[in-house]
C-alpha positions as a LaTeX table, in Angstrom:
\begin{tabular}{lrrr}
\hline
Residue & $x$ (\AA) & $y$ (\AA) & $z$ (\AA) \\
\hline
Met1 & $-58.62$ & 37.98 & $-13.97$ \\
Lys2 & $-59.49$ & 40.98 & $-16.12$ \\
Lys3 & $-58.47$ & 40.84 & $-19.79$ \\
Asn4 & $-55.67$ & 43.25 & $-20.64$ \\
Met5 & $-54.70$ & 42.15 & $-24.16$ \\
Gly6 & $-56.23$ & 43.35 & $-27.40$ \\
Asn7 & $-56.83$ & 41.21 & $-30.49$ \\
Ala8 & $-53.78$ & 42.50 & $-32.35$ \\
Asp9 & $-51.55$ & 41.69 & $-29.37$ \\
Arg10 & $-53.01$ & 38.20 & $-29.11$ \\
Ile11 & $-52.51$ & 37.48 & $-32.82$ \\
Ile12 & $-48.90$ & 38.73 & $-32.73$ \\
Arg13 & $-48.15$ & 36.48 & $-29.76$ \\
Leu14 & $-49.64$ & 33.45 & $-31.52$ \\
Leu15 & $-47.62$ & 34.15 & $-34.66$ \\
Leu16 & $-44.43$ & 34.53 & $-32.62$ \\
Ala17 & $-45.15$ & 31.23 & $-30.85$ \\
Val18 & $-45.51$ & 29.46 & $-34.21$ \\
Ile19 & $-42.28$ & 31.03 & $-35.47$ \\
Phe20 & $-40.41$ & 30.03 & $-32.30$ \\
Ala21 & $-41.67$ & 26.44 & $-32.56$ \\
Tyr22 & $-40.69$ & 26.26 & $-36.23$ \\
Leu23 & $-37.19$ & 27.59 & $-35.52$ \\
Tyr24 & $-36.64$ & 24.97 & $-32.83$ \\
Phe25 & $-38.21$ & 21.94 & $-34.49$ \\
Ala26 & $-36.61$ & 22.68 & $-37.87$ \\
Gly27 & $-33.22$ & 22.68 & $-36.15$ \\
Ile28 & $-32.45$ & 26.29 & $-37.02$ \\
Val29 & $-32.08$ & 27.27 & $-33.35$ \\
Pro30 & $-30.96$ & 24.16 & $-31.43$ \\
Gly31 & $-29.97$ & 23.59 & $-27.84$ \\
Thr32 & $-30.75$ & 25.69 & $-24.81$ \\
Ile33 & $-31.67$ & 28.82 & $-26.76$ \\
Gly34 & $-34.15$ & 26.78 & $-28.80$ \\
Leu35 & $-35.74$ & 25.34 & $-25.68$ \\
Ile36 & $-36.05$ & 28.81 & $-24.20$ \\
Leu37 & $-37.80$ & 29.95 & $-27.38$ \\
Val38 & $-40.24$ & 27.02 & $-27.15$ \\
Val39 & $-41.02$ & 27.80 & $-23.50$ \\
Val40 & $-41.55$ & 31.50 & $-24.28$ \\
Gly41 & $-43.75$ & 30.46 & $-27.21$ \\
Gly42 & $-45.81$ & 28.26 & $-24.87$ \\
Ile43 & $-46.25$ & 31.17 & $-22.49$ \\
Phe44 & $-47.30$ & 33.37 & $-25.43$ \\
Ile45 & $-49.93$ & 30.79 & $-26.44$ \\
Leu46 & $-51.34$ & 30.53 & $-22.91$ \\
Thr47 & $-51.49$ & 34.27 & $-22.38$ \\
Ser48 & $-53.05$ & 34.95 & $-25.77$ \\
Leu49 & $-55.72$ & 32.30 & $-25.24$ \\
Ala50 & $-56.52$ & 33.73 & $-21.81$ \\
Gly51 & $-56.32$ & 37.34 & $-22.99$ \\
Phe52 & $-54.39$ & 38.18 & $-19.85$ \\
Cys53 & $-50.70$ & 38.95 & $-19.36$ \\
Pro54 & $-49.42$ & 39.12 & $-15.76$ \\
Leu55 & $-46.44$ & 41.21 & $-16.87$ \\
Tyr56 & $-48.80$ & 43.82 & $-18.33$ \\
Thr57 & $-50.47$ & 44.09 & $-14.93$ \\
Leu58 & $-47.15$ & 44.73 & $-13.21$ \\
Leu59 & $-46.12$ & 47.33 & $-15.80$ \\
Gly60 & $-49.56$ & 48.97 & $-16.05$ \\
Phe61 & $-50.12$ & 48.16 & $-19.76$ \\
Asn62 & $-53.51$ & 47.46 & $-21.26$ \\
Thr63 & $-53.92$ & 46.83 & $-25.00$ \\
Cys64 & $-57.54$ & 45.76 & $-24.71$ \\
Ala65 & $-60.10$ & 48.05 & $-26.33$ \\
His66 & $-62.28$ & 49.86 & $-23.81$ \\
Lys67 & $-66.01$ & 49.23 & $-24.05$ \\
Lys68 & $-68.41$ & 52.10 & $-23.45$ \\
\hline
\end{tabular}
C-alpha cells in the first residue's frame, strides 16, 4: 500500500472527522444523517492515519509530496 495522501490532506480529514463527531454527539445533526457523518468521520480517521485513500487510487489522485 503506497501512501497517496499529503500532510495537508491528512490534517483536513482529521479536522473534518472531529467536526462530524461533534455535530453528532452534540445533537446538532441527529438520526441517520448523523450516523452517516460519524461513519464517514471514522473512515477519514483511518485513511489519514494510514496515509492511503483507496478512492484516490481509483481516481488517480496523489496529494503526497514526491521525494527526489
